[in-house]
C-alpha positions in Angstrom: -20.1 96.6 19.2 -21.4 93.1 19.5 -24.5 94.3 21.2 -25.2 96.8 18.4 -24.8 94.0 15.8 -27.2 91.7 17.7 -29.8 94.5 18.0 -29.5 95.3 14.3 -29.9 91.7 13.4 -32.8 91.2 15.7 -34.5 94.3 14.4 -34.0 93.0 10.9 -35.7 89.7 11.6 -38.6 91.4 13.4 -39.4 94.0 10.8 -43.1 93.8 9.8 -43.8 91.1 12.3 -47.3 91.0 13.7 -47.6 91.2 17.4 -50.1 88.4 17.7 -48.1 85.6 16.0 -44.5 84.6 15.4 -43.2 85.9 12.1 -41.5 83.6 9.6 -38.1 84.6 8.4 -37.7 86.1 5.0 -34.5 84.5 3.8 -33.8 86.9 1.0 -33.9 89.8 3.4 -31.9 88.0 6.1 -29.3 86.9 3.5 -29.0 90.3 2.0 -28.4 91.9 5.4 -25.9 89.1 6.3 -24.2 89.5 3.0 -23.9 93.2 3.5 -22.6 92.9 7.1 -20.4 89.8 6.6 -19.7 89.2 2.9 -16.8 86.8 3.3 -18.6 84.6 5.8 -21.7 84.7 3.6 -19.6 83.6 0.7 -18.1 80.7 2.7 -21.6 79.8 3.8 -22.8 79.7 0.2 -19.9 77.6 -0.8 -20.6 75.1 2.0 -24.2 74.9 1.0 -23.2 74.4 -2.6 -20.7 71.7 -1.7 -23.3 69.9 0.4 -25.8 70.1 -2.5 -23.1 68.6 -4.8 -22.3 65.9 -2.3 -25.9 65.1 -2.0 -26.4 65.0 -5.7 -23.3 62.7 -6.0 -24.7 60.4 -3.4 -28.1 60.3 -5.1 -26.4 59.5 -8.4 -24.2 56.8 -6.8 -27.2 55.4 -5.1 -29.1 55.2 -8.3 -26.1 53.7 -10.1 -25.9 51.1 -7.3 -29.6 50.3 -7.6 -29.2 49.9 -11.4 -26.1 47.8 -10.9 -27.8 45.6 -8.5 -30.8 45.2 -10.8 -28.5 44.4 -13.7 -26.6 41.9 -11.5 -29.8 40.3 -10.3 -30.9 40.0 -13.9 -27.6 38.5 -14.9 -27.7 36.2 -11.9 -31.2 35.2 -12.8 -30.1 34.4 -16.4 -26.7 33.0 -15.3 -26.3 29.2 -14.9 -26.2 28.1 -11.3 -22.8 26.9 -10.1 -23.2 23.1 -10.2 -20.3 22.2 -7.9 -18.0 19.4 -9.1 -18.7 16.6 -6.6 -15.8 14.7 -5.1 -15.8 11.0 -5.1 -18.3 9.3 -2.9 -18.8 5.9 -1.3 -21.0 3.6 -3.3 -23.7 1.1 -2.4 -21.5 -2.0 -2.8 -22.7 -4.7 -5.1 -21.0 -8.1 -4.9 -19.5 -9.8 -7.9 -22.1 -11.6 -10.0 -22.1 -15.4 -9.6 -23.6 -17.1 -12.6 -24.4 -20.8 -13.2 -21.5 -22.7 -14.7 -22.7 -24.3 -18.0 -21.3 -27.8 -17.4 -23.7 -29.3 -19.9 -21.5 -27.8 -22.7 -19.0 -30.5 -21.7 -21.4 -33.3 -22.7 -20.1 -33.8 -26.2 -16.5 -33.6 -25.3 -17.0 -36.1 -22.4 -19.0 -38.5 -24.6 -16.5 -38.4 -27.4 -13.6 -39.0 -25.0 -15.4 -41.9 -23.4 -16.0 -43.5 -26.8 -12.3 -43.2 -27.5 -11.4 -44.9 -24.2 -13.8 -47.8 -24.8 -12.5 -48.2 -28.4 -8.9 -48.1 -27.2 -9.6 -50.8 -24.6 -11.4 -53.0 -27.1 -8.5 -52.7 -29.5 -6.1 -53.6 -26.7 -8.1 -56.7 -25.9 -8.3 -57.8 -29.5 -4.6 -57.6 -29.9 -3.9 -60.1 -27.0 -2.5 -63.6 -28.1 -4.9 -66.6 -28.2 -4.5 -69.6 -25.9 -1.9 -72.1 -27.2 -0.6 -75.5 -26.1 3.0 -76.1 -25.2 4.0 -79.5 -26.6 7.5 -78.8 -27.9 8.3 -77.0 -31.0 8.5 -73.3 -31.5 5.1 -71.6 -31.5 5.0 -68.7 -33.8 1.8 -66.9 -34.3 -0.3 -69.9 -33.3 1.3 -72.2 -35.9 3.9 -75.1 -35.5 7.0 -75.3 -37.5 7.9 -78.9 -38.5 11.0 -80.4 -40.2 10.5 -81.6 -43.8 12.3 -84.4 -45.5 14.5 -81.9 -47.3 15.5 -80.3 -44.0 13.4 -77.2 -44.8 10.6 -76.3 -42.5 7.0 -75.6 -43.5 4.2 -74.1 -41.5 0.9 -75.7 -40.8 -2.2 -74.2 -39.4 -3.3 -77.5 -37.9 -2.7 -78.1 -34.2 0.1 -80.5 -33.5 -2.0 -83.2 -31.8 -4.2 -83.3 -34.9 -1.2 -83.7 -37.1 0.2 -86.5 -35.0 -3.0 -88.5 -34.5 -5.1 -87.6 -37.4 -8.0 -86.9 -35.0 -9.5 -83.5 -35.6 -10.2 -81.8 -32.3 -13.1 -79.4 -32.0 -12.1 -75.7 -31.7 -11.7 -74.4 -28.2 -14.4 -72.0 -27.1 -12.7 -68.7 -26.1 -14.3 -66.4 -23.5 -14.3 -62.8 -25.0 -12.2 -60.5 -22.9 -14.0 -57.7 -20.9 -13.0 -54.0 -20.8 -11.0 -53.2 -17.8 -11.7 -49.4 -17.6 -12.0 -47.6 -14.3 -15.4 -48.1 -12.7 -15.9 -44.3 -12.1 -14.4 -42.2 -14.7 -15.1 -38.5 -15.5 -15.9 -38.9 -19.1 -18.6 -41.5 -18.4 -20.7 -38.8 -16.8 -21.8 -36.9 -19.9 -25.5 -37.7 -19.1 -25.0 -36.7 -15.4 -23.6 -33.2 -16.0 -27.0 -31.6 -16.0 -27.5 -32.6 -12.4 -24.3 -30.9 -11.2 -25.1 -27.3 -10.0 -22.3 -24.7 -9.6 -22.2 -20.9 -9.5 -19.1 -18.9 -10.0 -17.8 -15.7 -11.6 -18.0 -15.6 -15.4 -14.2 -15.8 -15.9 -13.8 -18.7 -13.5 -16.6 -20.7 -15.1 -15.3 -20.2 -18.6 -11.8 -21.3 -17.6 -13.2 -24.4 -16.0 -15.2 -25.4 -19.0 -12.4 -24.7 -21.4 -9.9 -26.8 -19.4 -12.2 -29.8 -19.1 -13.1 -29.7 -22.8 -9.4 -30.1 -23.6 -8.7 -32.4 -20.6 -11.8 -34.5 -19.9 -10.0 -36.4 -17.1 -10.2 -36.1 -13.4 -7.7 -34.1 -11.5 -8.8 -35.0 -8.0 -10.2 -38.6 -8.2 -8.4 -41.9 -8.4 -9.6 -44.9 -10.6 -12.1 -45.9 -7.9 -13.7 -42.5 -7.9 -12.3 -41.4 -4.5 -10.2 -38.3 -3.6 -6.6 -38.7 -4.5 -3.5 -37.3 -2.8 -3.7 -34.0 -4.7 -7.2 -33.5 -3.6 -6.2 -34.1 0.0 -3.5 -31.4 -0.3 -6.0 -28.9 -1.8 -8.5 -29.5 1.0 -5.8 -29.0 3.7 -5.0 -25.6 2.2 -8.7 -24.6 2.1 -9.2 -25.8 5.7 -6.4 -23.4 6.7 -7.8 -20.4 4.9 -8.4 -18.4 8.1 -4.7 -18.5 8.9 -4.3 -16.2 5.9 -7.2 -13.8 6.6 -9.7 -15.6 4.4 -13.0 -17.4 5.4 -13.0 -21.2 5.3 -16.7 -21.2 4.6 -16.1 -19.6 1.2 -14.4 -22.7 0.0 -16.4 -25.5 1.6 -17.3 -28.4 -0.7 -20.0 -31.1 -0.6 -19.1 -34.5 0.9 -19.0 -37.6 -1.4 -21.8 -39.2 0.6 -23.4 -42.0 -1.4 -26.1 -44.1 0.4 -25.9 -47.1 -2.0 -22.3 -47.9 -3.1 -23.7 -50.2 -5.7 -25.6 -47.4 -7.4 -23.1 -46.5 -10.1 -25.1 -43.4 -11.3 -25.2 -42.0 -7.7 -21.5 -42.5 -7.3 -20.8 -40.9 -10.7 -22.9 -37.8 -9.8 -21.1 -37.5 -6.5 -17.7 -37.8 -8.2 -18.6 -35.1 -10.8 -19.8 -32.8 -8.1 -16.6 -33.3 -6.1 -14.4 -32.8 -9.1 -15.8 -29.6 -10.3 -16.4 -28.2 -6.8 -12.7 -28.8 -5.9 -11.5 -27.1 -9.0 -13.8 -24.1 -8.4 -12.8 -23.8 -4.7 -9.1 -24.0 -5.5 -9.4 -21.3 -8.2 -11.5 -19.1 -6.0 -9.0 -19.4 -3.2 -6.2 -18.4 -5.5 -8.2 -15.4 -6.8 -9.0 -14.2 -3.2 -5.4 -14.8 -2.1 -3.9 -12.9 -4.9 -6.4 -10.0 -5.6 -8.7 -9.9 -2.6 -12.3 -10.9 -1.8 -13.9 -7.6 -2.7 -13.6 -5.3 -5.7 -12.3 -2.1 -4.1 -13.4 0.0 -7.1 -17.0 -0.8 -6.1 -16.6 0.6 -2.6 -15.9 4.2 -3.6 -14.5 6.4 -6.3 -11.5 7.0 -4.0 -10.2 3.5 -4.8 -8.4 3.0 -8.1 -7.0 -0.5 -8.7 -6.7 -2.3 -12.0 -6.0 -5.9 -13.0 -7.6 -7.5 -10.0 -8.4 -10.6 -12.0 -6.6 -13.9 -11.7 -5.5 -15.7 -14.9 -7.7 -18.6 -14.2 -6.7 -20.6 -17.3 -3.0 -20.6 -16.5 -3.6 -21.1 -12.8 -5.7 -24.1 -13.4 -3.1 -25.5 -15.8 -0.5 -24.9 -13.1 -2.6 -26.8 -10.6 -3.0 -29.7 -13.0 0.7 -29.9 -13.7 1.9 -29.5 -10.2 2.8 -32.4 -8.0 2.6 -30.1 -5.0 -0.7 -28.1 -5.3 -0.2 -26.8 -1.7 2.8 -24.7 -2.8 1.0 -23.6 -5.9 -2.0 -22.3 -4.0 -0.1 -20.7 -1.1 2.2 -18.9 -3.5 -0.9 -16.8 -4.6 -0.7 -14.9 -1.3 1.3 -11.6 -1.3 4.9 -12.4 -0.9 5.8 -9.1 0.8 7.3 -9.2 4.3 4.5 -7.0 5.5 1.9 -9.7 4.8 3.9 -12.3 6.8 4.0 -9.8 9.7 0.2 -9.4 9.4 -0.3 -13.1 9.4 1.6 -13.6 12.6 -0.2 -10.7 14.2 -3.5 -12.3 13.2 -2.7 -15.5 15.0 -1.6 -13.6 18.1 -4.8 -11.6 18.2 -7.0 -14.6 17.7 -5.4 -16.2 20.7 -5.8 -13.1 22.8 -9.4 -12.7 21.7 -10.4 -16.0 23.2 -12.4 -15.4 26.3 -12.0 -11.6 26.0 -15.1 -9.7 26.8 -15.3 -6.6 24.7 -16.7 -3.3 26.1 -19.1 -1.6 23.9 -19.7 2.2 24.2 -22.8 3.4 22.5 -22.3 5.0 19.2 -22.8 8.8 19.3 -21.9 9.0 23.0 -20.9 12.6 24.0 -20.4 13.6 27.6 -19.2 16.8 29.3 -18.1 17.1 32.9 -21.0 17.4 35.3 -23.4 15.5 33.1 -25.0 12.1 33.6 -24.7 9.3 31.1 -25.3 5.5 31.4 -22.0 4.9 29.5 -19.8 6.3 32.3 -19.2 2.8 33.8 -18.1 1.4 30.4 -15.8 4.4 29.9 -14.1 4.0 33.3 -13.6 0.2 32.6 -12.2 0.8 29.1 -9.6 3.3 30.5 -8.8 0.9 33.3 -7.9 -1.8 30.7 -5.8 0.6 28.7 -4.2 2.7 31.4 -0.6 2.5 32.3 0.7 2.1 35.8 1.0 5.8 36.5 -2.6 6.4 35.5 -3.8 3.4 37.6 -1.9 4.7 40.6 -3.0 8.3 40.3 -6.7 7.5 39.9 -6.9 4.3 41.9 -9.9 5.5 43.9 -11.9 6.3 40.7 -11.4 2.8 39.3 -12.5 1.2 42.7 -15.8 3.2 42.8 -19.2 2.1 41.5 -20.2 4.2 38.5 -23.6 2.6 37.8 -25.3 5.9 38.6 -23.7 7.4 35.4 -22.5 10.5 37.2 -19.6 12.1 35.3 -18.0 13.6 38.3 -15.0 15.9 38.7 -12.8 12.9 39.7 -13.8 10.9 36.6 -13.3 13.9 34.4 -9.8 14.4 35.7 -9.0 10.7 35.0 -10.3 11.1 31.5 -8.2 14.2 31.1 -5.0 12.3 32.1 -5.9 9.5 29.7 -6.3 12.0 26.8 -2.9 13.4 27.6 -1.3 9.9 27.4 -3.0 9.4 24.0 -1.9 12.8 22.6 -5.5 14.0 22.5 -6.7 17.5 23.6 -7.1 17.2 27.4 -10.6 18.7 27.6 -12.2 15.8 29.6 -15.0 15.7 26.9 -15.8 12.2 25.9 -16.4 12.2 22.1 -15.8 9.9 19.2 -12.0 10.4 19.2 -11.6 9.7 22.9 -13.9 6.7 22.6 -11.9 5.3 19.6 -8.7 5.4 21.8 -10.5 3.8 24.7 -11.4 0.7 22.6 -8.2 0.6 20.5 -6.6 -2.0 22.7 -9.5 -4.4 22.2 -8.0 -7.5 20.4 -11.2 -7.8 18.4 -10.9 -4.3 17.1 -7.3 -4.8 16.2 -8.1 -8.2 14.6 -10.5 -6.5 12.2 -7.9 -3.9 11.3 -5.4 -6.6 10.5 -8.0 -8.5 8.4 -8.7 -5.2 6.5 -5.0 -4.6 6.0 -4.4 -8.1 4.6 -7.3 -7.6 2.2 -5.9 -4.2 1.1 -2.4 -5.5 0.5 -3.8 -8.1 -2.0 -4.8 -5.1 -4.2 -1.2 -4.2 -4.6 1.6 -6.0 -6.5 2.9 -9.3 -5.2 5.9 -7.5 -3.7 6.1 -3.7 -3.1 9.7 -3.8 -4.2 13.0 -3.2 -2.5 12.9 0.5 -3.5 9.7 2.5 -3.3 7.8 5.4 -1.6 5.1 4.3 0.8 2.5 6.9 1.9 0.1 5.7 4.6 -2.7 8.2 4.9 -4.1 7.1 8.4 -0.5 7.4 9.8 0.0 10.8 8.1 3.4 9.5 7.1 5.5 9.1 3.9 8.5 6.8 3.9 11.3 6.1 1.4 12.4 2.5 1.3 15.6 1.4 -0.3 17.0 -2.1 -0.2 14.1 -3.2 1.9 15.0 -0.7 4.7 13.3 2.6 5.6 15.9 5.3 4.8 13.6 8.3 5.2 10.3 8.9 7.0 8.4 12.2 7.5 5.1 13.7 8.5 2.5 14.5 5.8 -0.7 16.4 5.4 -3.4 14.5 3.5 -6.8 15.4 2.1 -9.6 16.5 4.4 -12.6 14.2 4.6 -14.5 16.2 2.0 -11.5 16.0 -0.4 -10.0 12.6 0.4 -6.7 11.5 -0.9 -7.2 8.6 -3.4 -6.0 5.0 -2.8 -3.8 3.8 -5.6 -0.3 3.2 -6.7 1.8 4.6 -9.5 5.4 5.5 -10.5 7.3 8.7 -9.8 8.5 10.3 -13.1 10.1 13.6 -12.2 10.6 16.5 -9.7 9.6 20.0 -10.6 11.3 22.9 -8.9 9.8 26.3 -8.3 6.5 24.9 -9.7 3.5 26.5 -11.0 0.3 25.6 -9.3 -2.2 24.5 -11.9 -5.5 25.1 -10.0 -7.7 22.0 -10.3 -11.1 22.5 -12.0 -12.9 21.4 -8.9 -11.3 24.2 -6.8 -12.0 26.7 -9.6 -15.7 25.9 -9.8 -16.5 25.0 -6.2 -14.4 27.7 -4.4 -13.2 30.4 -6.7 -16.1 31.0 -9.1 -18.4 32.5 -6.4 -15.6 34.9 -5.5 -15.1 35.8 -9.2 -18.8 36.6 -9.5 -18.5 39.0 -6.6 -15.2 40.4 -7.7 -14.2 39.8 -11.4 -10.7 41.1 -10.7 -10.0 38.4 -8.1 -7.4 36.5 -10.2 -5.8 39.7 -11.4 -5.3 40.9 -7.9 -3.7 37.6 -6.8 -1.4 37.6 -9.8 -2.8 34.3 -11.2 -2.3 33.6 -14.9 -5.4 32.8 -16.8 -5.6 31.5 -20.4 -8.4 30.3 -22.7 -8.6 26.9 -24.4 -6.3 28.2 -27.1 -3.7 29.4 -24.6 -4.3 33.1 -25.1 -3.9 35.2 -22.0 -7.1 36.6 -20.4 -7.7 39.1 -17.7 -10.2 37.9 -15.2 -11.8 41.3 -14.9 -12.7 41.1 -18.6 -14.9 38.0 -18.2 -18.6 38.0 -17.4 -18.4 35.3 -14.7 -22.2 35.0 -14.5 -22.0 33.3 -17.9 -19.5 30.8 -16.7 -20.6 27.5 -15.1 -19.2 24.1 -14.2 -17.5 23.8 -17.6 -15.1 26.7 -16.7 -13.4 27.2 -20.1 -10.2 28.7 -18.7 -6.9 27.4 -17.3 -5.6 29.1 -14.3 -2.2 28.8 -12.6 -0.3 30.4 -9.8 3.2 31.4 -10.7 6.2 30.3 -8.6 6.9 32.4 -5.5 6.9 32.4 -1.7 3.1 32.4 -1.7 2.7 29.5 -4.1 0.5 26.8 -2.7 3.0 24.1 -3.7 6.0 25.7 -2.1 9.4 25.0 -3.5 8.9 21.8 -5.4 6.5 19.0 -6.2 7.2 15.3 -6.9 5.2 14.0 -9.8 3.6 10.7 -10.6 1.0 11.8 -13.2 -2.4 10.3 -12.6 -6.1 11.1 -13.4 -6.7 12.2 -9.8 -4.1 15.1 -10.0 -2.5 13.9 -6.8 1.2 14.3 -6.1 3.6 15.1 -3.3 4.7 18.7 -2.7 6.0 21.4 -0.4 3.8 23.9 1.4 4.1 27.4 2.9 1.7 26.2 5.7 4.4 24.5 7.9 2.5 24.9 11.1 0.0 22.1 10.2 2.8 19.5 10.6 2.8 20.1 14.3 -0.7 18.7 14.7 -1.5 15.1 15.4 -4.4 15.0 12.9 -3.3 16.3 9.6 -6.1 16.0 7.1 -6.4 19.5 5.6 -5.4 19.4 1.9 -7.5 19.2 -1.2 -6.2 15.7 -1.8 -2.5 16.1 -2.5 0.2 14.9 -0.1 2.1 17.7 1.6 5.6 16.8 2.8 7.3 18.1 5.9 10.7 17.6 4.4 10.2 17.8 0.6 13.9 18.5 -0.2 15.0 15.3 1.4 12.4 13.2 -0.4 13.3 14.8 -3.7 17.0 14.0 -3.1 16.1 10.4 -2.2 14.0 9.6 -5.3 16.4 11.4 -7.6 19.4 9.7 -6.1 21.2 12.9 -5.6 22.4 15.2 -2.8 20.8 18.0 -0.9 23.3 20.5 -2.4 22.1 19.7 -5.9 18.5 20.1 -4.8 19.3 23.6 -3.5 21.1 24.5 -6.7 18.0 23.7 -8.6 15.9 26.0 -6.4 18.2 29.0 -6.8 16.8 31.9 -8.7 13.2 30.8 -8.4 13.1 29.7 -12.0 10.7 26.9 -12.9 12.5 23.7 -14.0 12.2 19.9 -13.8 14.4 16.9 -13.4 13.4 13.4 -14.6 14.2 10.4 -12.4 17.0 8.2 -13.8 14.8 5.2 -12.9 11.1 5.5 -12.0 10.3 4.7 -8.4 7.0 3.0 -7.4 4.9 5.1 -5.1 2.0 3.6 -3.0 -0.6 6.2 -1.9 -2.1 3.7 0.5 -4.6 3.4 3.3 -3.8 1.0 6.1 -5.1 1.3 9.6 -2.7 -1.5 10.6 0.8 -1.6 9.3 4.0 -3.2 10.6 7.1 -1.3 11.5 10.5 -2.2 10.0 11.0 -4.5 13.0 7.7 -6.3 12.3 5.8 -4.8 15.1 2.2 -3.9 14.2 1.1 -0.3 14.6 -2.6 0.8 14.5 -4.1 4.0 13.3 -7.5 5.8 13.3 -9.9 5.3 10.4 -9.8 9.0 9.3 -12.1 8.5 6.2 -14.4 5.7 7.5 -13.0 3.2 4.9 -12.7 0.4 7.4 -16.4 0.5 8.0 -17.1 0.5 4.2 -14.7 -2.4 3.6 -16.2 -4.4 6.4 -19.7 -4.0 4.8 -18.4 -5.0 1.4 -16.8 -8.2 2.8 -20.0 -9.1 4.6 -22.0 -8.7 1.3 -19.5 -10.8 -0.6 -19.8 -13.6 2.1 -23.7 -13.5 1.9 -23.6 -13.7 -1.9 -21.4 -16.7 -1.8 -23.5 -18.4 0.8 -26.6 -17.8 -1.2 -24.9 -19.2 -4.4 -24.3 -22.5 -2.6 -28.0 -22.9 -1.9 -28.8 -23.1 -5.6 
């Protein structure tokens, strides 16, 4: 049967075919025959062909729609504003505080008027002295002699007694006029010399000096002979010991009262004026630096936020003038916190250790892999030898004894570096990079000394005392501590901002704790990270379950917004509702500030296991948020858990606000007073060092004027 069918089909296709050439099929004839022989199969074939045609048409229509959509999107994109990303704070080109000339000539009138009063008062005193009188018996009363009369009553006579007795008139005695006995060198006598005295200081300091001496045109630091008095000696001793407190003695140096000709009264007066005003300015500048720091941190970067770093110069100068012990007055300007005293002691220890110490310098940017050659290998081995413990020294004794001047980073050296990395909690990959090099030089007393100096400077930006109860967050240590009664009662690991989203440096007060919080997404994240996703997928927020409202608070679906018309202004508020996936976890501890930084929980618990924990957008994530919340609220863990039940958003205000210091210290003492050192995760030590150098140069230049 199959053979017959095949023959019939073949004959059908070959009907009318010329012998000389192949014959093209006639579809209609073939289809008709196939339909006749196999109607069902033919029907199925026609349906398949039809479906393929439909599919092809759908694909063509979809393709055309996609082309049109892409064209429209390209046009919208072309017309849409570019996403101008919201820039995070940056480091600035530091500019030192402006030092202007102090207008001492404005004191001329006050000094001249005061000097005239002194002269007039002295002359009046001299005129009131009694005249020379004889002493020949009788009671002298006002230069006259009282004699007895015949009636027994006395009478007064202006004539001298010898003239009355003898009748001989004596010529009047010639009296030498008394001379004024004012001090030889007095401040008010220098009204004409003020124009010669040159000083440069900050505007506030200069104004305070001028105002004080206008009201008190007397010398604070000179005796009647124009020489430094005991109070001046006390001030100079404090200034000479400035380096013991982390300051530079050169910043407070004063001109010597060196007068060539002691008989030249004008020269002595000029020297006295220069010394007087220079001493006052140096003392006030010392107190300003001791209380609020040498540099202005807000000029270093936008990550610093400190206010009120200005000494009350008028009250401070008045306190110096009234004090019998200026040493105590000046030293009391330093921070009175225990941490500062620990830093001061560490500074003295490091300075002693740094004497005769030869630092090892490893070139910046050094990066070595095992098997490579580098001229820094010898320095690397020597650095590890200085820092290594006994076990490391014994294990790799042969490596330390070899000559590495050829720069070969051999297998033995790599293994020694690997063991060193393990001892420092670094990844033991034997690759020498910036992190390994930083640990190699961390034991250098000069490196530690700079960290302590920076820590002392930063502590001056804070209140005089941190307080017996506060929360202290040290970003380089990745640690948050709760201090109560001066003791650390709670300490935990933290995650802080990544280098591109650094956690700010400031202090504030904790107001409340919010349980099962909403995450109000910051505008910087909305614009920089989420807006591009919304332009690709308008339903992005809807799919995530985020709540979006317009400026009036009306709910808006993200899919309804043409995101190509939205730019950096982003006129919507977006928040993530409470839940297991909420970025803030179970709770957040709030101290409202313009940086939108706070402490909070996180679902990403694995990050706390890492040594370096700079991964957030700026907020501080806590490893044990419930314990911190209970501590600041002064309550129990059970009450914290009760607040979290049900997943309902609620808040609890603190009975008493607690200070919180979001700080940055690469050197900070433990509770026992032992100094701990940390890496400079944001490069702020380097920026602070440059700022301090620029301030020192500006002050040195001001002295040359």
